[in-house]
C-alpha positions in Angstrom: 19.6 13.7 -22.4 17.8 10.8 -20.6 18.0 7.1 -21.7 17.0 3.7 -20.4 20.1 3.6 -18.1 19.4 7.1 -16.6 15.7 7.4 -15.7 14.3 10.5 -14.2 12.2 9.7 -11.1 10.2 12.3 -9.2 7.3 12.6 -6.8 4.3 14.5 -8.2 2.1 15.2 -5.1 -0.5 17.0 -7.1 -1.1 13.6 -8.8 -0.4 11.4 -5.8 2.1 9.5 -7.7 5.9 8.8 -8.2 6.7 8.8 -11.9 9.8 7.4 -13.7 10.5 8.9 -17.2 12.7 7.8 -20.0 13.6 10.3 -22.5 11.0 12.6 -21.1 8.2 10.1 -21.5 6.3 8.3 -18.8 7.6 4.7 -18.3 6.4 3.7 -14.9 4.5 5.0 -11.9 3.4 4.3 -8.3 0.2 5.7 -7.0 0.0 6.5 -3.4 -2.2 7.9 -0.6 -0.6 10.1 2.0 -2.2 10.0 5.4 -0.5 11.8 8.3 2.9 10.2 8.8 2.0 7.1 6.5 2.1 6.6 2.7 0.1 3.8 1.3 1.7 2.7 -1.9 -1.4 1.3 -3.7 -0.5 0.6 -7.4 2.6 0.1 -9.5 2.6 0.1 -13.3 5.3 -0.2 -15.9 4.4 0.8 -19.5 4.4 -2.6 -21.4 7.1 -1.5 -23.8 9.4 -1.0 -20.9 8.6 -4.2 -18.9 11.6 -6.4 -18.0 14.1 -3.5 -17.7 14.1 -3.3 -13.9 12.1 0.0 -13.9 9.7 -1.3 -11.4 12.4 -2.1 -9.0 14.0 1.4 -9.5 10.9 3.2 -8.8 10.1 1.0 -5.8 13.5 1.7 -4.2 13.1 5.4 -5.0 9.6 5.5 -3.3 10.8 3.6 -0.2 14.0 5.7 0.0 11.9 8.9 -0.3 9.4 7.9 2.4 12.3 7.0 4.7 14.0 10.4 4.1 10.7 12.2 4.9 10.1 10.2 8.1 7.1 8.4 6.7 6.1 4.9 7.2 4.9 2.8 4.2 1.8 0.7 3.9 2.6 -1.7 0.9 -1.0 -2.3 -0.4 0.5 -2.8 -3.9 1.5 -6.4 -4.3 4.6 -5.4 -6.3 5.8 -3.2 -3.5 5.1 -6.0 -1.0 7.1 -8.4 -3.1 10.0 -6.0 -3.6 10.4 -5.7 0.2 10.3 -9.4 0.6 13.1 -9.7 -1.9 15.0 -6.7 -0.3 14.5 -7.1 3.5 16.9 -4.2 4.1 14.1 -2.0 3.0 11.6 -3.4 5.6 12.6 -0.8 8.2 10.3 1.8 6.5 7.1 -0.5 6.7 4.4 0.5 9.1 3.6 -2.1 11.7 0.2 -3.6 11.2 
């Protein structure tokens, strides 16, 4: 059984989004555009009932780690993702050079 401390996060390429679920219900997502060897993270959203639980950070870390493992460079069009990388500079290696 899934709970707040054990979210399920997965990429859903058919919907162009990463999704985080708690107890089988959507709690957060990141929309993206995949272009060649880059992934543009364009929008992050946490369901209002789940705000303040760190879910945005969890799904951001997942998306960045997934891009890194797939050899993709990230464009952080989403202001949340850009802010996350500023707070966690160790994640900056995956950013595409502009």
